C-alpha positions as CSV (number, residue, x, y, z in Angstrom):
1,M,123.1,116.6,96.7
2,E,125.5,114.0,97.9
3,I,126.9,114.2,101.4
4,T,130.6,113.7,102.3
5,P,131.8,110.3,103.5
6,S,131.5,109.6,107.1
7,P,134.2,108.3,109.5
8,S,134.5,104.6,109.9
9,P,131.7,103.4,112.3
10,P,134.0,101.9,114.9
11,H,135.8,105.2,115.5
12,S,132.8,107.4,116.2
13,G,130.9,107.7,119.5
14,R,127.6,107.3,117.6
15,F,127.4,104.4,115.1
16,K,127.3,105.5,111.5
17,L,127.2,103.4,108.4
18,F,129.5,103.8,105.4
19,D,127.8,106.2,103.1
20,Q,129.8,105.9,99.9
21,L,131.1,102.6,98.6
22,E,133.3,101.5,95.7
23,L,132.0,98.6,93.6
24,Q,134.8,96.8,91.7
25,E,133.7,94.2,89.1
26,F,136.2,91.4,88.4
27,N,135.6,88.3,86.2
28,D,135.2,86.0,89.2
29,K,133.9,88.3,91.9
30,Y,132.5,91.7,93.0
31,V,134.4,93.7,95.6
32,I,132.6,96.3,97.7
33,K,134.5,98.5,100.1
34,S,134.3,101.9,101.9
35,V,135.6,104.8,99.9
36,E,137.0,106.4,103.0
37,S,138.3,103.1,104.6
38,P,139.3,100.9,101.7
39,N,140.4,98.1,104.0
40,R,136.7,97.7,105.2
41,G,134.6,95.7,102.8
42,F,133.9,92.3,101.4
43,S,133.9,90.3,98.1
44,I,131.3,88.0,96.7
45,S,131.9,85.2,94.3
46,R,130.2,85.5,90.9
47,L,130.1,81.7,90.6
48,H,128.4,80.6,93.8
49,G,127.7,83.9,95.7
50,D,130.0,83.2,98.7
51,I,130.9,86.2,100.8
52,Q,134.3,86.8,102.2
53,P,135.4,89.9,104.2
54,L,138.4,91.8,103.1
55,N,141.7,91.5,105.0
56,S,141.4,93.5,108.2
57,D,143.8,94.5,111.0
58,N,141.9,92.3,113.4
59,D,141.9,88.9,111.8
60,G,144.5,89.0,109.1
61,G,142.3,86.6,107.0
62,G,139.7,87.1,104.4
63,C,140.1,87.4,100.7
64,D,143.3,88.2,99.0
65,E,142.6,90.8,96.3
66,S,144.5,90.0,93.1
67,S,146.7,92.4,91.2
68,V,144.3,92.2,88.3
69,S,142.5,95.4,87.6
70,P,138.7,95.4,87.8
71,S,136.8,95.5,84.5
72,K,134.6,98.2,85.9
73,T,134.6,100.5,89.0
74,S,131.7,102.6,90.2
75,V,130.3,104.3,93.3
76,I,127.3,102.9,95.1
77,Y,125.5,104.2,98.2
78,G,124.7,101.1,100.1
79,V,124.1,97.3,100.2
80,V,120.5,96.3,100.6
81,G,121.2,92.6,101.0
82,T,121.5,89.2,99.2
83,I,119.0,86.6,98.1
84,R,119.7,83.0,96.9
85,L,117.5,81.6,94.1
86,V,117.4,78.2,92.5
87,V,121.0,78.4,91.2
88,G,122.5,81.9,91.7
89,T,122.9,84.4,94.4
90,Y,122.0,88.1,93.8
91,I,123.2,91.1,95.7
92,L,121.0,94.2,95.8
93,V,122.9,97.6,95.9
94,I,121.8,101.3,95.9
95,I,123.0,103.1,92.8
96,S,121.1,106.4,93.3
97,R,119.7,108.2,96.3
98,K,118.1,111.5,97.2
99,E,118.3,113.3,100.5
100,V,114.7,114.2,101.5
101,G,115.0,115.8,104.9
102,E,115.8,114.9,108.5
103,F,114.4,112.7,111.2
104,L,115.2,114.1,114.6
105,G,118.2,116.0,113.2
106,F,119.7,113.1,111.2
107,P,119.7,113.1,107.3
108,V,117.3,110.8,105.6
109,F,117.5,109.4,102.1
110,R,115.1,107.9,99.7
111,I,116.3,105.2,97.2
112,A,116.1,106.6,93.7
113,A,117.5,103.4,92.0
114,M,118.8,100.1,93.0
115,K,120.2,97.1,91.1
116,F,120.7,93.4,91.5
117,L,124.2,92.1,90.8
118,P,124.0,88.5,89.6
119,C,126.3,85.8,91.0
120,N,125.0,83.1,88.8
121,E,127.8,81.8,86.7
122,A,126.8,78.3,87.8
123,L,123.6,78.7,85.8
124,K,125.4,77.3,82.7
125,F,125.6,73.9,84.4
126,S,121.8,73.8,85.3
127,T,118.9,71.8,84.0
128,A,116.4,73.3,81.6
129,Q,113.7,73.5,84.3
130,E,116.2,75.2,86.7
131,K,116.9,77.8,84.1
132,R,113.2,78.4,83.5
133,D,112.6,78.8,87.2
134,E,115.6,81.0,87.7
135,A,114.4,83.2,84.8
136,Y,111.0,83.8,86.4
137,F,112.6,84.6,89.8
138,M,115.0,87.0,88.0
139,H,111.9,88.7,86.5
140,L,110.6,89.1,90.0
141,L,113.9,90.7,91.1
142,R,113.5,93.2,88.3
143,V,110.1,94.1,89.7
144,V,111.7,94.5,93.1
145,E,114.3,97.0,91.7
146,S,111.5,99.5,91.1
147,T,110.0,99.2,94.6
148,P,108.7,102.7,95.6
149,G,109.0,104.4,99.0
150,L,112.2,103.0,100.5
151,Y,114.0,105.2,103.0
152,Y,117.0,105.0,105.3
153,S,119.5,106.9,107.3
154,Y,123.3,106.3,107.7
155,E,123.2,107.8,111.2
156,T,120.1,106.6,113.0
157,D,117.4,104.0,113.1
158,I,114.2,105.5,111.4
159,T,112.1,102.4,112.2
160,L,111.7,103.5,115.8
161,N,109.2,106.2,116.8
162,L,110.2,109.0,119.2
163,Q,108.4,107.4,122.2
164,R,110.1,104.1,121.8
165,R,113.5,105.6,121.3
166,C,113.1,107.2,124.7
167,K,112.5,103.8,126.3
168,L,115.8,102.3,125.1
169,A,118.7,101.8,127.3
170,E,121.4,104.4,127.3
171,G,124.1,103.9,124.7
172,W,121.9,102.2,122.2
173,M,123.0,104.6,119.4
174,S,126.6,103.5,119.7
175,K,125.6,100.0,118.6
176,P,125.0,98.9,115.0
177,I,121.8,100.3,113.6
178,W,120.3,97.0,112.6
179,K,120.4,95.7,116.2
180,S,117.9,98.3,117.5
181,A,115.6,98.3,114.5
182,D,112.0,97.3,114.8
183,P,111.8,94.1,112.7
184,R,108.2,94.8,111.8
185,F,109.3,97.7,109.7
186,V,112.6,96.5,108.2
187,W,111.7,96.0,104.5
188,N,114.9,94.1,103.7
189,K,115.0,92.0,106.9
190,S,115.2,88.7,105.0
191,L,118.0,90.0,102.8
192,L,120.4,90.8,105.7
193,D,121.2,87.4,107.0
194,E,124.5,86.8,105.3
195,L,125.7,90.4,106.0
196,I,124.9,89.8,109.7
197,E,126.6,86.4,109.6
198,F,129.8,87.9,108.4
199,K,129.5,90.9,110.9
200,L,129.5,93.5,108.2
201,D,127.8,96.0,110.5
202,G,129.0,99.1,108.7
203,F,127.2,97.9,105.6
204,I,123.9,96.8,107.0
205,I,121.2,99.3,106.2
206,P,117.7,98.7,107.6
207,L,115.3,100.0,104.9
208,L,111.9,101.4,105.8
209,Q,109.0,101.3,103.3
210,G,106.5,104.1,103.8
211,N,107.3,107.7,103.6
212,I,109.1,110.5,105.4
213,L,107.9,114.0,104.6
214,M,109.0,117.2,106.3
215,F,108.4,120.9,105.9
216,L,108.8,124.2,107.8
217,I,105.2,124.8,108.9
218,F,105.6,128.4,109.9
219,H,107.8,131.0,111.5
220,V,106.4,131.1,115.0
221,I,106.3,134.6,116.6
222,Y,105.5,134.6,120.2
223,L,106.3,136.6,123.3
224,T,108.5,135.4,126.1
225,H,109.9,137.0,129.3
226,T,113.6,137.5,129.8
227,S,113.5,135.0,132.8
228,T,112.6,131.4,132.5
229,L,108.8,130.8,132.4
230,P,106.8,127.7,133.2
231,L,105.9,125.9,130.0
232,L,102.2,126.9,130.0
233,N,102.9,130.6,130.5
234,L,104.3,131.2,127.0
235,R,101.5,133.3,125.4
236,F,100.8,136.0,122.9
237,G,100.3,139.6,123.8
238,A,101.7,140.6,127.2
239,A,103.1,144.1,127.0
240,Q,106.1,143.4,129.3
241,L,107.4,140.6,127.2
242,K,109.8,140.8,124.3
243,I,109.2,139.4,120.8
244,K,111.0,136.2,119.9
245,E,110.9,134.5,116.5
246,S,111.4,130.8,115.9
247,S,110.5,128.0,113.5
248,A,108.5,124.9,113.8
249,S,108.8,121.8,111.6
250,V,106.4,119.0,111.1
251,T,107.5,115.6,109.9
252,L,105.3,112.7,108.8
253,V,106.8,109.2,109.0
254,S,104.8,106.2,107.8
255,R,106.2,102.8,108.6
256,R,104.8,99.8,106.6
257,C,104.8,96.5,108.4
258,T,106.4,93.6,106.5
259,R,104.6,90.8,108.2
260,R,101.7,90.7,105.6
261,L,103.1,92.4,102.6
262,G,101.3,92.1,99.3
263,T,99.4,93.8,96.6
264,R,96.0,95.3,97.3
265,M,93.6,92.5,96.3
266,W,95.9,89.6,97.1
267,R,96.5,90.7,100.7
268,R,93.4,91.3,102.6
269,G,92.5,90.9,106.3
270,A,94.6,89.0,108.7
271,N,96.7,85.8,108.8
272,L,96.3,83.3,111.5
273,E,99.0,85.0,113.6
274,G,96.9,88.2,113.7
275,D,99.1,90.2,111.3
276,T,97.0,92.4,109.0
277,A,97.5,93.7,105.4
278,N,98.5,97.3,104.8
279,F,99.4,97.8,108.5
280,I,101.1,101.2,108.8
281,E,102.3,103.2,111.8
282,T,102.2,106.9,111.1
283,E,104.1,109.3,113.3
284,Q,103.4,113.1,113.2
285,L,106.5,114.8,114.7
286,L,106.6,118.4,115.8
287,E,109.9,120.1,116.5
288,L,110.0,123.6,118.0
289,E,112.6,125.5,120.1
290,G,114.1,122.3,121.4
291,Y,110.7,120.7,122.2
292,R,109.8,117.5,120.4
293,S,106.3,116.2,120.3
294,S,104.9,113.2,118.5
295,L,101.5,111.6,117.8
296,L,101.2,108.0,116.7
297,Q,98.3,106.6,114.7
298,I,98.0,103.2,113.0
299,R,96.0,101.7,110.2
300,G,95.4,98.1,109.0
301,S,93.0,95.9,107.2
302,I,90.0,94.6,109.2
303,P,91.6,91.8,111.3
304,L,89.3,89.0,110.2
305,L,90.0,86.2,107.8
306,W,88.5,87.5,104.5
307,E,89.4,87.7,100.8
308,Q,88.4,89.6,97.7
309,I,89.4,87.4,94.7
310,V,89.7,89.4,91.5
311,D,87.6,88.1,88.6
312,L,87.7,91.0,86.0
313,S,84.7,92.7,87.7
314,Y,85.3,96.2,88.8
315,R,84.4,95.5,92.5
316,P,85.0,91.8,93.3
317,C,82.8,90.3,96.0
318,L,84.1,90.3,99.6
319,R,84.1,86.8,101.2
320,I,84.5,86.2,104.9
321,I,86.4,82.9,105.5
322,S,84.7,80.8,108.2
323,H,87.4,79.5,110.5
324,E,87.5,78.2,114.0
325,Q,90.5,80.5,114.8
326,T,88.7,83.7,113.8
327,S,88.2,85.0,117.4
328,K,91.7,84.0,118.3
329,V,93.0,86.0,115.3
330,V,91.3,89.1,116.4
331,E,92.4,88.6,120.0
332,R,96.0,88.1,118.9
333,H,96.0,91.2,116.8
334,F,94.7,93.5,119.5
335,H,96.8,91.9,122.2
336,D,99.9,92.8,120.1
337,L,98.7,96.4,119.7
338,Y,98.1,96.7,123.4
339,Q,101.6,95.4,124.2
340,R,103.1,98.0,121.9
341,Y,100.9,101.0,122.1
342,G,98.6,100.7,125.1
343,D,94.8,101.0,125.0
344,T,93.5,100.9,121.5
345,M,90.4,102.5,120.0
346,A,89.3,100.9,116.7
347,V,87.6,103.3,114.3
348,D,85.8,101.4,111.5
349,L,85.1,103.7,108.5
350,T,83.5,101.1,106.2
351,N,80.0,101.2,104.7
352,K,77.2,99.7,106.7
353,H,75.4,98.1,103.7
354,G,76.3,95.7,101.0
355,D,79.5,93.5,101.1
356,E,81.3,96.1,103.3
357,G,78.3,96.1,105.6
358,Q,78.5,92.3,106.1
359,L,82.2,92.6,106.8
360,S,81.7,95.5,109.2
361,T,79.0,93.5,111.0
362,A,81.2,90.5,111.5
363,Y,84.0,92.8,112.7
364,A,81.6,94.5,115.2
365,A,80.5,91.1,116.5
366,E,84.1,90.0,117.2
367,M,84.9,93.3,118.9
368,Q,82.1,92.7,121.4
369,K,84.3,89.9,122.7
370,L,87.1,92.3,123.5
371,P,85.7,94.6,126.2
372,H,89.1,96.4,126.7
373,V,89.1,97.7,123.1
374,R,86.6,100.5,122.2
375,Y,85.1,99.9,118.8
376,V,83.7,102.9,117.0
377,P,81.7,102.4,113.7
378,F,81.5,105.4,111.4
379,D,80.1,105.2,107.9
380,F,82.4,107.6,106.2
381,H,80.6,107.6,102.8
382,H,77.2,108.1,104.4
383,V,78.2,110.9,106.7
384,C,80.8,112.7,104.7
385,G,79.8,111.8,101.1
386,N,82.3,113.0,98.5
387,S,82.9,116.5,99.8
388,N,81.8,117.1,103.4
389,F,85.2,116.7,105.0
390,D,84.1,118.9,107.9
391,N,81.5,116.2,108.9
392,L,84.4,114.3,110.4
393,Q,83.8,116.6,113.4
394,I,80.8,114.2,114.1
395,L,83.3,111.4,114.6
396,Y,85.6,113.5,116.6
397,N,82.8,114.5,119.0
398,Q,82.3,110.8,119.7
399,I,86.0,110.0,120.4
400,S,87.4,113.3,121.6
401,D,87.5,112.5,125.3
402,D,89.5,109.2,124.8
403,F,91.6,110.8,122.1
404,Q,92.7,113.6,124.4
405,K,93.3,111.1,127.2
406,Q,95.6,109.1,124.9
407,G,97.6,112.3,124.3
408,Y,101.0,112.5,122.7
409,I,104.6,112.4,123.8
410,L,106.3,115.8,124.6
411,I,110.0,116.2,125.4
412,D,111.6,119.5,126.4
413,A,114.9,120.9,125.4
414,E,116.7,119.2,128.3
415,G,115.3,115.8,127.3
416,N,112.7,115.6,130.1
417,I,109.5,113.7,129.2
418,L,106.6,116.0,130.0
419,E,103.8,113.9,128.4
420,E,103.5,110.4,127.1
421,Q,101.1,108.9,124.6
422,K,99.0,106.3,126.6
423,G,97.1,104.7,123.8
424,I,96.4,104.7,120.1
425,I,93.7,105.0,117.5
426,R,93.5,102.3,114.9
427,S,91.6,103.4,111.7
428,N,90.5,101.2,108.9
429,C,88.3,101.3,105.8
430,I,88.5,98.4,103.2
431,D,91.8,99.3,101.6
432,C,93.0,101.5,104.6
433,L,94.0,104.1,102.1
434,D,91.6,106.9,101.0
435,R,89.0,107.2,103.8
436,T,91.6,106.3,106.4
437,N,94.0,108.9,105.2
438,V,91.4,111.7,105.3
439,T,90.4,110.7,108.9
440,Q,94.0,110.4,110.2
441,S,94.8,113.8,108.8
442,F,91.8,115.3,110.6
443,L,93.0,113.7,113.9
444,G,96.5,114.9,113.2
445,Q,95.3,118.4,112.8
446,K,93.4,118.2,116.2
447,S,96.5,116.9,117.9
448,L,98.8,119.5,116.4
449,T,96.6,122.2,117.8
450,M,96.7,120.6,121.3
451,Q,100.5,120.3,121.1
452,L,101.0,124.0,120.1
453,Q,98.7,125.1,122.8
454,R,100.5,122.9,125.4
455,I,103.9,124.4,124.4
456,G,102.5,127.9,124.5
457,V,102.6,128.9,120.9
458,L,98.8,129.0,120.5
459,S,96.4,130.2,123.2
460,S,93.4,128.1,124.3
461,I,91.2,129.8,121.7
462,E,93.5,129.5,118.8
463,F,93.7,126.6,116.3
464,I,96.0,125.6,113.5
465,T,93.1,125.9,111.1
466,M,93.0,129.7,111.7
467,F,96.4,130.1,109.9
468,S,95.4,129.4,106.3
469,E,98.9,129.3,104.8
470,E,100.4,127.0,107.4
471,Y,97.3,124.8,107.5
472,G,97.4,124.5,103.7
473,K,101.0,123.2,104.0
474,F,99.9,120.7,106.7
475,R,97.1,119.3,104.6
476,A,99.4,119.1,101.5
477,L,101.8,117.0,103.6
478,W,99.1,114.5,104.6
479,A,97.9,114.4,101.0
480,E,101.4,113.5,99.7
481,Q,101.7,110.9,102.4
482,G,98.4,109.4,101.3
483,D,99.6,109.3,97.7
484,E,102.8,107.5,98.6
485,V,101.4,104.8,100.8
486,S,98.7,104.2,98.2
487,L,101.3,103.8,95.5
488,E,103.0,101.1,97.6
489,Y,99.9,99.1,98.2
490,A,97.5,99.8,95.3
491,G,99.9,101.1,92.6
492,T,98.1,104.5,92.2
493,H,97.7,107.8,94.0
494,A,95.2,107.9,96.8
495,L,91.6,108.8,96.0
496,K,89.9,111.7,97.9
497,G,93.2,113.6,97.9
498,D,91.3,116.8,97.4
499,L,89.5,116.3,100.7
500,V,92.8,116.3,102.5
501,R,94.4,119.2,100.5
502,Y,91.4,121.5,100.2
503,G,88.6,120.1,102.4
504,R,86.5,119.6,99.2
505,Q,86.6,117.9,95.9
506,T,87.6,119.7,92.7
507,I,86.9,118.9,89.0
508,G,90.6,118.1,88.6
509,G,90.5,115.8,91.6
510,I,87.5,114.0,90.3
511,I,89.3,113.4,87.0
512,K,92.5,112.3,88.8
513,D,90.4,109.9,91.0
514,G,88.8,108.4,87.9
515,M,92.2,107.7,86.3
516,S,93.5,106.2,89.5
517,A,90.4,104.0,89.7
518,L,91.0,102.7,86.2
519,S,94.7,102.0,87.0
520,R,93.7,100.2,90.1
521,Y,91.3,98.0,88.1
522,Y,94.1,96.9,85.8
523,L,96.7,96.4,88.6
524,N,94.1,94.5,90.7
525,N,93.6,91.9,87.9
526,F,97.1,91.6,86.4
527,Q,99.6,92.2,89.3
528,D,100.0,89.2,91.5
529,G,102.5,90.2,94.2
530,D,104.9,87.3,93.9
531,A,107.8,89.7,94.0
532,L,106.8,90.9,97.4
533,D,106.4,87.3,98.8
534,L,109.9,86.5,97.5
535,I,111.7,89.6,98.7
536,S,110.0,89.7,102.1
537,G,111.0,86.1,102.9
538,H,107.4,84.8,103.0
539,Y,108.5,82.5,100.3
540,S,111.9,80.8,100.4
541,V,113.4,79.2,97.3
542,N,114.0,75.5,97.9
543,R,117.0,74.5,95.8
544,N,116.3,70.8,96.2
545,G,112.5,70.9,95.8
546,P,110.2,70.7,92.8
547,S,109.5,73.7,90.6
548,P,106.6,75.8,92.0
549,F,105.6,76.8,88.4
550,Q,104.6,73.4,86.9
551,L,100.9,74.0,86.7
552,N,98.2,71.9,85.0
553,G,94.8,72.6,83.8
554,F,92.9,75.7,82.9
555,E,94.4,77.7,85.8
556,S,97.7,77.9,83.9
557,F,95.9,80.2,81.4
558,S,96.4,83.0,83.9
559,Y,100.1,82.9,83.3
560,L,99.8,83.2,79.5
561,P,98.8,86.4,77.7
562,V,95.2,85.0,77.4
563,A,93.6,88.1,78.9
564,S,95.2,90.3,76.2
565,A,94.1,87.8,73.5
566,A,90.5,87.7,74.9
567,S,90.3,91.5,75.0
568,A,91.5,91.7,71.4
569,L,88.9,89.2,70.3
570,I,86.1,91.0,72.1
571,I,87.1,94.4,70.7
572,G,87.7,93.0,67.3
573,G,84.5,91.1,67.3
574,L,82.5,94.1,68.4
575,T,84.2,96.2,65.7
576,I,83.5,93.7,62.9
577,T,80.0,93.2,64.1
578,S,79.4,96.9,64.0
579,V,80.7,97.2,60.5
580,T,78.8,94.2,59.1
581,V,75.6,95.5,60.7
582,Q,76.0,98.7,58.8
583,Q,76.7,96.8,55.6
584,A,73.8,94.4,56.1
585,G,71.3,97.0,55.2
586,R,72.9,97.3,51.7
587,Q,74.1,93.8,51.2
588,A,71.9,90.9,52.4
589,Q,74.8,88.5,52.2
590,Q,76.5,90.3,55.0
591,Y,73.7,89.3,57.4
592,L,75.2,85.9,58.0
593,S,78.6,87.4,58.8
594,T,77.0,89.7,61.2
595,V,75.3,86.9,63.1
596,I,78.5,84.8,63.2
597,W,80.7,87.6,64.5
598,A,78.1,88.7,67.0
599,G,77.9,85.0,68.2
600,V,81.7,84.7,68.4
601,T,81.9,88.0,70.4
602,A,79.1,87.0,72.8
603,G,80.7,83.6,73.2
604,V,84.1,85.0,74.1
605,M,82.5,87.5,76.5
606,A,80.6,84.7,78.2
607,V,83.8,82.5,78.6
608,V,85.7,85.5,80.1
609,K,82.8,86.3,82.4
610,A,82.4,82.7,83.6
611,N,86.1,82.2,84.1
612,G,87.2,85.6,85.1
613,R,89.4,84.4,87.9
614,Q,91.4,82.3,85.5
615,F,92.1,85.2,83.3
616,C,93.6,87.2,86.2
617,S,97.2,87.0,87.5
618,R,97.3,85.4,90.9
619,P,100.1,84.7,93.4
620,R,101.8,81.4,92.8
621,L,104.3,81.3,95.6
622,C,102.2,81.8,98.7
623,G,98.7,81.2,99.8
624,L,96.3,84.1,100.5
625,M,96.5,83.6,104.3
């Protein structure tokens, strides 16, 4: 359901973006302007991609719209930004959206579809190599158009958590939204430069990749006195009190950091600056009777220098990269966390044997050098197996004292801060998806109980787990969140979703996990992540430099359909071998054919196994670190 257009941002006390735009397509330019305020907008040349603001009351300049009618007019819902490639410039716009809920009372939208508008008429004057390079980059832009999990609001900054919002100076909400946004979580940060340069504040939408899920957890029925009571005295059951009914909502907001974006196998560990792959801040927000309470948790890849290069095997080997900066990398990572969140407790959920065990041991050794960070190893698979979700209580017993001391932020109806979160738990497994999500949901459930007890909805002997319907909704919320962040990093739904939803695995869940595992195998080997490097600004197109795609040698095979051809040869060879074996018993002359086809098949399989890395897609624009 679409919302009505908003007032022009400069005329409202709180800044608000233009929420419906008109896109006019002319032969030589695109014109984008507000539906409500047609004099507010800009044009962009289809030849070179130059931006020019429309005439305004302030400057009297800008572009002069011709009397020629546009060839096409349509409604769009936002401008994501612009990117310059080898020859052309491309502007990304939102063509479909869906309202998914609210964040602190402000409507939030998820992008349903977006489209790049080409401004590349100059391509006709380019060299053959420039055209080939541009074509590949345009292919990457088509990949970007289907990016999942992009959220935004026209009225507030959703990159900021509740506690950080409370620390900002008064009046910050009257300024352009992009100015207050946390740059770590602005997915389109590198695409906004030109819009910022031309001061098109009403069109600049900071996008968040992650998820925002919200539901009404229950109708709270509790008893309250007619006079004002202290916060902790709200309790069930006193005869002299009157019944009051209210509602509580729980919202999960996950914010993916853009500093080390990439696909699952091609972005592991940390870079030299201490930024880690799949780093996500998750906020669990409770709203009840004017009270707002929030718990923050974070996840991120093990902050060492390590890699897991795909080679067509199901589980490629983990390799720790020996580097003189390793200790500094770990130190930088946790120093940054301390500056932002306070004391950090690192919960390591990896296996303690095999490749994972070696990585975990190296991680533990580095953590010994950081006495101000508590490191807690917990072998999730060994303790919980595939179905013993309740065994996470063992982990909780180890960390409960520190977890409760870290607390959460709590704000009353008058805006007074009653509690503040004083630290954070950083969880990781290998992917920071499945085991991590199960663990974070368990801690979220513990904190929700503490918050409801603190507000007075639950007594000290009551827990959210005692309310089966509401607890079921809560677990489903976390399971959906796990699916969405997994889709963004691994391309599939999360594994172990049943543990979050039901506290146990089901037959259906096992089948779903199996399908997701097969999908992950394919995506690991044949999805390279170049599109993310391009759109995040980690790779910048150099219009005057050499082509990045002129490769030599056997490695270039990975960019041809060799993997498909090899698979066809293996399957075909096995089939023909099987047939000729059956015939060999009846016709001796088939024996030689059987031997030949068996030899060809074995040879192809040996080549593929020996050169598995070359048959896989791999990033070509940026290095792994």
